[in-house]
C-alpha positions in Angstrom: 69.6 45.8 -150.5 73.2 45.2 -150.9 74.5 44.6 -154.4 75.9 41.0 -154.8 79.1 40.7 -156.6 78.7 37.9 -159.2 81.8 35.5 -159.2 82.3 31.8 -159.3 83.5 30.1 -156.0 85.5 26.9 -156.0 85.0 24.3 -153.3 87.6 25.7 -150.8 85.9 29.1 -150.9 82.4 27.6 -150.5 83.5 25.6 -147.5 85.1 28.6 -145.9 82.0 30.7 -146.5 79.3 28.2 -145.3 81.4 26.5 -142.7 80.8 22.9 -144.0 83.3 20.3 -145.1 83.6 19.6 -148.8 82.2 16.2 -148.5 79.1 17.4 -146.7 78.6 20.0 -149.4 78.9 17.3 -152.2 76.4 15.1 -150.2 74.1 17.9 -149.8 74.2 18.7 -153.6 73.4 15.1 -154.3 70.4 15.2 -151.9 69.2 18.5 -153.5 70.0 20.5 -150.3 72.7 22.7 -151.7 72.8 24.4 -155.0 74.4 22.4 -157.9 77.7 23.7 -159.1 78.5 24.7 -162.7 81.4 23.1 -164.8 84.2 25.4 -165.5 86.6 23.4 -167.7 87.4 20.2 -165.9 86.6 21.8 -162.4 83.3 22.9 -160.7 82.3 26.2 -159.0 79.2 27.8 -157.6 77.9 31.1 -158.5 78.3 33.3 -155.5 74.7 34.6 -155.6 73.4 31.0 -155.3 75.7 30.3 -152.3 74.6 33.7 -150.7 70.9 32.8 -151.3 71.4 29.4 -149.6 72.8 31.2 -146.5 70.0 33.8 -146.6 67.4 30.9 -146.6 69.1 29.3 -143.6 69.0 32.6 -141.7 65.3 33.1 -142.6 64.4 29.7 -141.6 66.2 29.8 -138.2 64.5 33.2 -137.5 61.0 31.7 -138.2 61.7 28.6 -136.0 61.9 26.2 -138.9 64.6 23.5 -138.9 67.3 23.7 -141.4 68.8 20.8 -143.1 
């Protein structure tokens, strides 16, 4: 298994990685469909391993024929 580099991703990086708009990510966080960010000073960021896990779950679900939200 590849080693995951631990870093904090700000919203522009997360949107580029997952291919969703920032507003969609914020709505998904509120619905519990996307990992919650952590507060860094007055801004927010996502641990990279949580974003990668979310992506991995979507890939696994699509390969098993389950719908992804």
